[in-house]
Backbone as CSV, one residue per row, in Angstrom:
resi,resn,N_x,N_y,N_z,CA_x,CA_y,CA_z,C_x,C_y,C_z
1,MET,64.354,-38.675,-31.234,63.952,-37.205,-30.685,64.065,-37.147,-29.403
2,ALA,64.409,-36.056,-29.071,64.849,-35.810,-27.428,64.422,-34.108,-27.335
3,ARG,63.856,-34.008,-25.692,63.868,-32.823,-25.563,65.099,-32.169,-24.771
4,ILE,66.070,-31.004,-24.333,67.531,-30.646,-23.898,66.766,-29.411,-23.580
5,GLY,66.719,-29.384,-21.844,65.652,-28.241,-22.060,64.855,-28.001,-22.667
6,SER,64.062,-26.786,-22.932,62.915,-26.585,-23.881,62.495,-26.671,-25.447
7,THR,64.083,-27.295,-25.485,64.112,-27.782,-26.743,64.127,-28.984,-27.994
8,ILE,63.204,-28.865,-28.550,63.527,-30.481,-28.662,64.710,-30.989,-30.455
9,ILE,65.010,-32.111,-30.309,65.590,-32.348,-30.982,65.366,-33.265,-32.254
10,ARG,65.469,-33.131,-33.089,64.436,-34.564,-34.225,65.515,-34.964,-33.886
11,HIS,65.521,-36.105,-35.019,66.266,-37.300,-35.295,67.346,-37.509,-36.078
12,THR,67.008,-36.272,-36.957,68.191,-36.133,-37.468,69.270,-35.281,-37.017
13,SER,68.933,-34.423,-36.211,69.999,-33.658,-35.437,70.703,-34.118,-34.218
14,PHE,69.947,-35.951,-34.146,70.087,-36.353,-32.398,70.982,-37.153,-32.832
15,LYS,71.433,-37.486,-34.461,72.245,-38.666,-34.995,73.850,-37.865,-34.924
16,LYS,73.585,-36.426,-34.960,74.812,-36.029,-34.216,75.842,-36.116,-33.354
17,ILE,74.743,-36.495,-32.098,75.144,-35.799,-30.819,75.845,-37.240,-30.257
18,LYS,76.955,-37.197,-30.394,77.896,-37.997,-29.658,78.539,-37.831,-27.962
19,THR,78.720,-36.590,-27.358,78.534,-36.251,-25.914,77.777,-35.277,-25.811
20,TYR,77.830,-34.663,-24.865,77.288,-33.944,-23.504,77.651,-32.487,-23.377
21,TYR,78.435,-32.099,-24.580,78.902,-31.059,-25.317,77.566,-30.289,-26.425
22,ASP,78.505,-32.220,-27.567,77.087,-31.924,-28.912,75.969,-31.239,-28.115
23,ALA,74.762,-32.525,-27.264,74.092,-32.314,-27.246,73.426,-30.871,-26.707
24,LEU,74.194,-29.943,-25.577,74.249,-28.987,-25.271,74.349,-27.845,-25.963
25,LYS,75.545,-27.623,-26.594,75.540,-27.105,-28.135,74.091,-27.085,-29.211
26,GLU,73.613,-28.051,-29.313,72.689,-28.797,-30.190,71.492,-27.866,-29.174
27,ALA,71.094,-28.092,-28.026,69.918,-27.118,-27.760,70.330,-26.059,-27.333
28,GLY,71.184,-24.833,-28.097,71.421,-23.578,-28.062,72.599,-23.854,-26.216
29,TYR,72.801,-24.602,-25.696,73.786,-23.459,-24.273,75.013,-23.657,-24.744
30,LEU,75.404,-22.397,-23.907,77.214,-22.005,-24.746,77.529,-22.416,-22.989
31,VAL,78.962,-24.136,-23.085,79.236,-24.355,-22.358,80.721,-24.747,-22.913
32,PRO,81.858,-24.070,-22.408,83.242,-24.412,-22.512,83.702,-26.223,-23.181
33,GLU,84.126,-26.473,-23.861,84.956,-27.637,-24.175,85.345,-28.693,-22.754
34,ASN,86.111,-28.032,-22.324,86.810,-28.226,-20.863,86.115,-28.403,-19.184
35,ALA,84.427,-27.881,-19.549,83.832,-27.810,-18.670,83.870,-28.669,-17.825
36,LEU,83.189,-29.528,-16.000,82.807,-29.948,-15.668,80.976,-29.612,-15.675
37,ILE,80.594,-30.788,-16.244,79.338,-30.858,-15.252,78.747,-31.732,-14.383
38,ILE,77.442,-31.832,-13.262,76.673,-32.752,-12.668,75.493,-33.336,-13.456
39,LEU,75.364,-34.576,-13.265,74.719,-35.756,-13.956,73.749,-35.956,-12.898
40,VAL,72.372,-36.093,-13.492,71.345,-36.704,-11.765,70.573,-37.335,-12.688
41,CYS,70.639,-38.522,-11.838,70.317,-39.598,-12.425,69.448,-40.400,-11.340
42,ASP,67.271,-40.541,-11.415,66.935,-40.687,-10.195,66.975,-40.555,-9.184
43,GLY,67.472,-39.023,-8.932,67.974,-38.522,-7.757,69.377,-38.860,-6.798
44,VAL,69.983,-39.070,-7.750,71.465,-39.975,-7.347,73.128,-38.616,-8.173
45,HIS,73.262,-38.244,-7.549,74.318,-36.626,-8.107,75.758,-36.750,-8.664
46,ILE,76.087,-36.796,-10.316,77.316,-37.471,-9.749,78.465,-36.160,-10.550
47,LEU,78.523,-35.688,-9.423,79.753,-35.065,-10.290,81.037,-35.216,-10.938
48,ASN,81.606,-34.120,-10.867,82.321,-33.455,-11.898,82.371,-34.611,-12.874
49,VAL,81.764,-34.205,-13.477,81.914,-35.039,-15.355,82.002,-34.441,-16.134
50,PRO,83.400,-34.986,-17.299,83.604,-33.569,-18.603,82.604,-33.910,-19.296
51,VAL,82.131,-32.800,-19.925,81.576,-32.116,-21.627,82.251,-33.519,-22.053
52,TYR,83.235,-33.941,-22.534,83.303,-34.476,-23.659,83.475,-36.312,-23.622
53,LYS,82.478,-36.112,-22.877,82.128,-37.838,-22.143,81.051,-38.325,-23.277
54,PRO,81.046,-39.563,-23.636,80.319,-40.166,-24.029,78.244,-39.841,-24.083
55,PHE,77.678,-39.032,-24.539,75.601,-38.951,-24.034,75.476,-39.954,-23.934
56,GLN,74.382,-39.716,-23.332,73.291,-41.101,-22.479,72.713,-40.303,-21.887
57,PHE,70.440,-40.658,-21.765,69.883,-39.465,-21.448,70.698,-39.968,-19.327
58,VAL,69.954,-39.086,-19.364,70.426,-38.925,-17.500,68.422,-37.701,-17.305
59,ASP,68.382,-37.855,-15.940,67.080,-36.977,-15.967,67.560,-34.805,-15.905
60,SER,69.103,-35.374,-15.581,69.356,-33.726,-15.713,70.745,-33.456,-16.129
61,ILE,71.217,-32.004,-16.466,72.778,-32.247,-16.346,72.140,-30.258,-16.099
62,LYS,73.173,-30.406,-14.762,73.223,-28.888,-13.605,75.303,-28.741,-14.518
63,TYR,75.430,-27.191,-15.001,76.032,-26.425,-15.026,76.315,-25.155,-14.348
64,GLY,76.765,-24.752,-13.850,76.452,-23.849,-13.057,75.780,-23.167,-12.186
65,THR,74.607,-22.818,-12.477,73.497,-22.072,-11.828,72.099,-22.691,-12.560
66,MET,72.500,-23.235,-13.781,71.689,-23.976,-14.446,71.301,-25.124,-14.392
67,THR,70.110,-25.676,-14.366,69.739,-27.304,-14.406,68.753,-27.471,-15.364
68,ILE,69.249,-28.098,-16.501,69.084,-28.883,-17.908,68.000,-30.243,-17.955
69,PRO,66.768,-30.048,-17.767,66.592,-31.767,-17.879,66.453,-31.854,-19.530
70,ILE,66.582,-33.291,-19.226,66.535,-34.432,-20.492,65.578,-35.101,-20.537
71,LYS,64.465,-34.969,-21.476,64.056,-36.078,-21.708,63.937,-36.717,-22.932
72,ARG,63.590,-38.861,-23.639,63.469,-38.685,-24.817,62.345,-39.158,-24.371
73,LEU,61.719,-38.541,-26.423,60.548,-38.245,-25.954,60.343,-39.631,-26.646
74,TYR,60.650,-40.695,-27.144,60.338,-42.024,-27.948,61.216,-43.280,-27.085
75,GLY,60.270,-43.856,-26.687,61.146,-45.019,-25.860,61.183,-44.766,-24.473
76,LYS,61.908,-46.072,-24.073,62.722,-46.059,-22.825,63.430,-44.845,-22.282
77,GLN,63.212,-44.534,-20.770,63.938,-43.333,-20.705,65.718,-43.533,-20.385
78,ASN,65.768,-45.428,-19.909,67.242,-46.060,-20.025,68.435,-44.543,-19.717
79,GLY,68.376,-44.322,-18.638,69.632,-43.402,-18.089,70.563,-43.948,-17.510
80,LEU,71.034,-43.561,-16.770,72.873,-43.543,-16.126,71.994,-44.238,-14.687
81,LYS,73.037,-46.180,-14.443,72.033,-46.525,-13.059,73.393,-46.002,-12.227
82,PRO,72.842,-45.667,-10.835,74.000,-44.833,-9.798,74.903,-46.824,-9.761
83,ARG,76.180,-46.948,-9.453,77.044,-47.603,-8.894,77.770,-47.525,-7.134
84,TYR,76.915,-48.631,-6.818,76.856,-48.726,-5.056,78.370,-49.063,-4.653
């Protein structure tokens, strides 16, 4: 289970999520399939990530003026780790 924005995604629905697009769509956000998003993980911004990339847990997703927090409700957070 996960919380994307204010929506809780149950285990059965979460099995279908493969990309960031799928996650945002399941949470009710309308994002074009070719959009670029910004991922925020541990305060580090990862710019211009296409929404068709495989989904990983991060602190939040920024698209346009929206900041969409993401939280795993069970287990470790284990998001992207910044590469220096």
